[in-house]
C-alpha positions in Angstrom: 3.9 -85.7 -41.5 2.4 -88.2 -39.1 1.0 -87.4 -35.7 3.4 -90.0 -34.1 6.4 -88.1 -35.3 5.5 -84.5 -34.6 3.6 -82.5 -31.9 3.6 -78.8 -31.3 4.9 -77.5 -27.9 7.7 -80.1 -27.9 11.3 -79.1 -28.9 12.6 -81.0 -31.9 16.0 -81.7 -33.1 16.1 -82.3 -36.9 18.7 -84.1 -38.8 19.2 -84.7 -42.4 20.0 -88.3 -43.4 21.9 -88.9 -46.6 20.7 -92.2 -48.0 22.8 -93.4 -51.0 20.5 -95.3 -53.4 22.5 -95.9 -56.6 21.9 -93.5 -59.4 19.1 -91.2 -58.3 18.6 -88.0 -60.1 17.8 -85.0 -58.1 14.7 -83.2 -59.2 11.4 -84.3 -57.6 9.2 -82.7 -60.3 11.2 -84.4 -63.1 12.1 -81.2 -65.0 15.9 -81.1 -64.4 18.7 -82.2 -62.1 19.6 -80.3 -59.0 22.8 -79.7 -57.1 23.8 -78.2 -53.8 27.2 -76.6 -53.2 25.9 -76.2 -49.7 26.6 -79.9 -49.8 30.0 -79.2 -51.5 29.1 -80.8 -54.8 31.7 -79.9 -57.4 31.4 -78.9 -61.0 28.0 -77.3 -60.6 26.5 -75.4 -63.5 23.9 -72.8 -62.9 22.3 -73.6 -66.2 22.1 -77.4 -65.9 21.7 -77.5 -62.2 23.5 -80.9 -62.1 25.3 -82.1 -59.1 28.4 -83.9 -60.4 30.2 -84.8 -57.2 27.7 -85.6 -54.4 30.4 -87.9 -53.0 31.7 -84.8 -51.3 28.7 -84.6 -49.0 29.6 -84.2 -45.4 29.1 -87.3 -43.3 26.6 -85.6 -41.0 24.7 -82.3 -40.5 22.8 -81.7 -37.3 20.3 -78.9 -36.7 20.1 -78.6 -32.9 17.7 -75.6 -32.8 15.1 -76.7 -30.3 12.4 -74.4 -31.5 12.7 -74.3 -35.3 11.0 -77.7 -35.8 11.5 -78.0 -39.6 9.5 -80.7 -41.4 9.8 -80.4 -45.2 13.2 -80.0 -46.9 14.2 -79.2 -50.5 17.3 -78.4 -52.6 17.7 -75.4 -54.8 20.9 -75.5 -56.8 23.4 -74.6 -54.0 21.0 -74.3 -51.0 19.2 -76.6 -48.6 15.8 -75.1 -47.9 13.4 -75.9 -45.1 10.3 -74.5 -43.3 9.5 -74.2 -39.7 6.4 -75.2 -37.8 7.3 -72.5 -35.2 8.3 -69.5 -37.3 7.0 -70.1 -40.8 9.9 -69.6 -43.1 11.4 -70.5 -45.4 14.9 -70.9 -44.1 18.3 -72.0 -45.5 20.5 -74.6 -43.8 24.3 -74.3 -43.9 26.8 -77.1 -43.9 27.6 -76.7 -40.2 23.9 -77.0 -39.3 23.4 -73.2 -39.0 20.0 -71.8 -40.1 19.5 -68.5 -41.7 16.3 -66.8 -43.0 15.7 -67.2 -46.7 13.3 -64.2 -46.9 13.6 -60.6 -45.6 12.4 -59.4 -42.3 9.0 -58.1 -43.6 8.1 -61.5 -44.8 9.1 -63.2 -41.6 6.9 -60.7 -39.7 4.1 -61.5 -42.2 4.3 -65.2 -41.1 4.5 -64.3 -37.4 1.6 -61.9 -37.5 -0.6 -64.6 -39.0 0.7 -67.3 -36.5 1.5 -69.6 -39.4 4.0 -72.4 -39.5 5.1 -74.4 -42.6 5.1 -78.1 -43.5 5.6 -79.0 -47.2 8.1 -77.2 -49.4 8.7 -77.7 -53.1 11.1 -76.1 -55.7 9.4 -75.5 -59.0 12.6 -75.1 -61.1 10.9 -74.7 -64.5 9.2 -71.5 -63.2 11.9 -70.5 -60.6 9.4 -70.7 -57.7 9.5 -72.0 -54.2 6.1 -73.3 -52.9 5.5 -73.6 -49.2 2.4 -74.9 -47.4 1.2 -72.9 -44.4 -0.9 -73.9 -41.4 -1.9 -71.9 -38.4 -0.1 -73.2 -35.3 -3.1 -73.8 -33.1 -4.7 -75.8 -35.9 -1.6 -77.9 -36.2 -1.5 -78.5 -32.5 -5.1 -79.6 -32.2 -5.0 -81.7 -35.3 -1.9 -83.7 -34.2 -3.4 -84.3 -30.8 -6.6 -85.4 -32.4 -4.8 -87.8 -34.7 -2.9 -89.3 -31.8 -5.6 -89.6 -29.2 -8.8 -89.8 -31.3 -10.2 -86.6 -29.7 -12.2 -84.1 -31.7 -10.6 -80.9 -32.9 -11.8 -78.0 -30.9 -14.6 -76.3 -32.8 -13.5 -72.9 -31.5 -10.2 -73.4 -33.3 -12.0 -74.1 -36.6 -14.3 -71.1 -36.1 -11.5 -68.7 -35.3 -11.2 -65.9 -37.9 -8.2 -65.8 -40.2 -6.3 -68.2 -42.4 -6.1 -71.8 -41.1 -4.0 -73.0 -44.1 -2.7 -71.9 -47.4 0.0 -72.1 -50.1 2.7 -69.4 -50.4 4.7 -69.0 -53.6 8.1 -67.2 -53.8 10.4 -66.1 -56.6 13.5 -68.3 -56.2 15.8 -65.5 -57.4 14.5 -62.5 -55.6 13.0 -64.4 -52.6 9.9 -62.2 -52.8 6.5 -63.6 -52.3 4.4 -64.0 -55.5 1.1 -64.9 -53.9 -0.5 -66.5 -50.8 -3.5 -68.7 -51.6 -5.8 -68.9 -48.5 -7.4 -72.4 -48.6 -9.5 -71.8 -45.5 -12.7 -70.4 -47.2 -12.8 -73.1 -49.9 -14.5 -75.6 -47.5 -16.3 -74.0 -44.6 -16.9 -75.7 -41.3 -14.0 -78.1 -41.5 -10.4 -77.8 -40.4 -8.0 -77.0 -43.2 -4.6 -78.9 -42.9 -2.3 -78.0 -45.8 0.5 -80.6 -45.7 2.5 -81.4 -48.9 2.7 -79.7 -52.3 3.9 -80.6 -55.8 3.4 -79.2 -59.3 2.4 -80.8 -62.7 4.0 -80.0 -66.0 2.1 -76.7 -66.4 3.0 -75.4 -63.0 -0.3 -76.0 -61.4 0.2 -76.9 -57.7 -1.5 -79.6 -55.7 -1.8 -79.5 -51.9 -2.8 -82.4 -49.7 -5.3 -81.7 -46.9 -4.6 -84.5 -44.3 -7.8 -84.0 -42.3 -10.1 -82.9 -45.2 -9.8 -86.1 -47.3 -9.0 -83.8 -50.2 -6.4 -82.3 -52.5 -6.5 -78.6 -53.5 -5.5 -77.3 -57.0 -3.7 -73.9 -57.0 -3.2 -72.2 -60.4 0.0 -70.2 -61.2 -1.9 -67.0 -60.4 -2.8 -68.3 -56.9 -6.4 -69.1 -57.7 -7.4 -72.1 -55.5 -10.2 -74.7 -55.6 -10.8 -78.3 -54.4 -9.3 -80.6 -57.0 -10.8 -83.8 -55.4 -12.5 -84.9 -52.2 -12.9 -88.6 -52.0 -13.4 -91.5 -49.5 -10.1 -93.0 -50.7 -8.4 -90.0 -49.2 -10.2 -90.2 -45.9 -8.7 -91.9 -42.8 -9.5 -91.4 -39.1 -5.8 -91.5 -38.2 -4.2 -89.4 -40.9 -5.2 -88.8 -44.5 -3.3 -87.7 -47.7 0.2 -86.7 -46.8 3.2 -86.7 -49.3 2.6 -86.5 -53.0 4.4 -86.1 -56.3 3.6 -85.8 -60.0 4.1 -88.7 -62.4 4.7 -87.6 -66.1 2.1 -90.1 -67.1 -0.4 -87.4 -66.0 -1.3 -88.4 -62.5 -0.6 -87.7 -58.9 0.8 -90.4 -56.6 -0.4 -89.7 -53.1 0.5 -91.4 -49.8 -2.4 -91.9 -47.4 -0.6 -92.3 -44.1 -3.4 -93.9 -42.1 -4.2 -96.4 -44.9 -0.4 -97.3 -45.2 -0.6 -97.1 -48.9 -0.8 -95.0 -52.1 -3.6 -93.7 -54.3 -3.2 -92.5 -57.9 -5.2 -89.5 -59.1 -5.4 -88.7 -62.9 -5.0 -85.0 -63.5 -7.4 -85.1 -66.5 -10.1 -86.9 -64.6 -9.6 -87.0 -60.8 -12.8 -88.9 -60.3 -10.9 -91.9 -61.7 -8.9 -92.0 -58.4 -7.9 -95.5 -57.4 -6.0 -97.3 -54.7 -2.6 -98.6 -55.7 -2.4 -102.3 -55.0 0.6 -103.5 -53.0 1.4 -106.0 -50.3 3.8 -104.1 -47.9 2.0 -101.8 -45.5 4.0 -98.6 -45.1 3.0 -95.4 -43.2 3.9 -93.0 -45.9 5.0 -89.5 -45.1 7.4 -88.0 -47.8 7.0 -88.9 -51.5 9.7 -88.0 -54.1 10.1 -88.7 -57.8 13.6 -88.4 -59.3 14.4 -87.4 -62.8 15.2 -91.0 -63.8 11.7 -91.9 -62.8 12.6 -93.6 -59.5 10.3 -93.1 -56.6 11.4 -92.7 -52.9 9.1 -92.7 -49.9 9.8 -92.0 -46.3 7.8 -93.0 -43.2 7.6 -96.2 -41.2 6.7 -99.8 -41.2 3.7 -100.1 -39.0 3.2 -102.3 -35.9 -0.1 -103.2 -34.2 -1.2 -104.4 -30.7 -3.3 -107.5 -29.9 -6.5 -105.5 -30.7 -5.2 -104.4 -34.1 -4.6 -100.8 -33.0 -1.5 -98.9 -34.1 1.4 -99.5 -31.8 3.3 -96.3 -32.4 6.2 -97.2 -30.0 7.1 -100.1 -32.3 6.8 -98.4 -35.7 10.0 -99.0 -37.7 11.2 -95.8 -39.4 12.4 -96.3 -42.9 13.2 -94.9 -46.3 12.2 -97.0 -49.3 12.4 -97.1 -53.1 9.1 -98.0 -54.7 8.5 -99.2 -58.3 5.5 -99.6 -60.5 5.5 -101.2 -63.9 1.9 -100.5 -64.7 1.4 -96.8 -64.2 0.6 -97.2 -60.5 -2.1 -99.9 -60.8 0.3 -101.8 -58.5 3.6 -101.0 -56.8 6.2 -102.7 -54.6 9.1 -101.8 -52.4 12.4 -102.7 -54.2 14.9 -101.4 -51.6 14.8 -99.8 -48.2 16.9 -98.6 -45.3 15.7 -99.1 -41.7 16.5 -96.2 -39.4 16.7 -95.5 -35.7 15.0 -92.2 -35.9 11.6 -91.2 -37.4 11.8 -89.7 -40.9 9.5 -87.2 -42.4 10.3 -85.9 -46.0 13.0 -86.5 -48.6 14.9 -84.5 -51.2 17.7 -85.7 -53.6 21.1 -84.7 -54.9 22.7 -86.9 -57.5 22.7 -90.5 -56.2 22.1 -89.4 -52.6 18.8 -89.0 -50.8 18.5 -86.2 -48.2 15.9 -87.1 -45.5 14.5 -84.9 -42.7 14.8 -86.9 -39.4 12.9 -86.4 -36.2 13.0 -88.1 -32.8 10.7 -91.1 -33.0 9.0 -90.3 -29.6 8.0 -86.6 -29.3 7.5 -87.1 -25.6 11.0 -88.4 -24.9 13.9 -86.1 -23.9 15.8 -84.7 -26.9 19.0 -86.4 -27.9 21.4 -85.3 -30.6 20.8 -86.9 -33.9 23.0 -87.0 -37.0 23.4 -87.1 -40.8 24.3 -90.5 -42.1 25.1 -92.0 -45.5 23.2 -95.3 -45.7 22.6 -97.9 -48.4 19.1 -98.9 -49.5 19.0 -102.7 -49.4 16.7 -105.3 -50.8 13.7 -105.8 -48.5 
């Protein structure tokens, strides 16, 4: 999530854009395919979780709830899942754009009492878990304003007692919470900004901290620690954002403010390195499909005469990224330019599901839509 795209206190209409990309498999952690009968995919097997007919996707889905403000999206078999910066979550999204709570009332009260919202959301199918990053709403507000204006985050917000950020894990079948890992006390005196989450082959979770120049490691029992804090993850505008796991044994992480990727070996995170590429792209969402194809969402940046980011002229886009050398280098091989800002992406069959937000959070809200679009050569 970039500061340009989102800001608390402003109503947001989210849409889900369906970007057809060829033969994209569906599971971002690479363990199995996924389907969604919420999206009317036929011939779905609960054991294979394979979406055989994603051509039956509706042309558009619009979520017009002005206060939900969902950022991350995921697919679990027959359900579209999202969080909410306002109310926590998680929530399920129906075909007609309706939104319903995915957890019971006690859990929703739990989120509300702690004043937490959600950003990243990830389905760990191998272990039947849903992972959701949490952030206290006042921290989110101050952090986004700071990123956009260059102002400092209010020290009183950082010092306020209670969880600033964390990772919640749920059982996908019972919808009951397994654990909540509070990331606040791990690094004292700094703001904790839990953004995106993914898992490796063992089920260990990794959470980006966009203002802490770091990535947290959360074990399957909820035990959390700093996995890596490094200057390559630091950026005064916005640090590590979307990430996903590559079966070669490394994390591929988008650093929004640097408009590029870094790779982090799981076995030795100190071997972190920048991914060399020639196309600046303000990375928000990062997704790996089961066929090994990588999709990123965000924007092509623009700059003014003094070299400062010109947010008004950023070009929202979804792009396919390829690396032939285990992420020493990478290049964009296809893209779709959009007329609304895009945050995160999920996949069903050969279709990409993208979460869309109004590109100017200060502008009056307008209805947005679901669209099926082709990714073209750049």
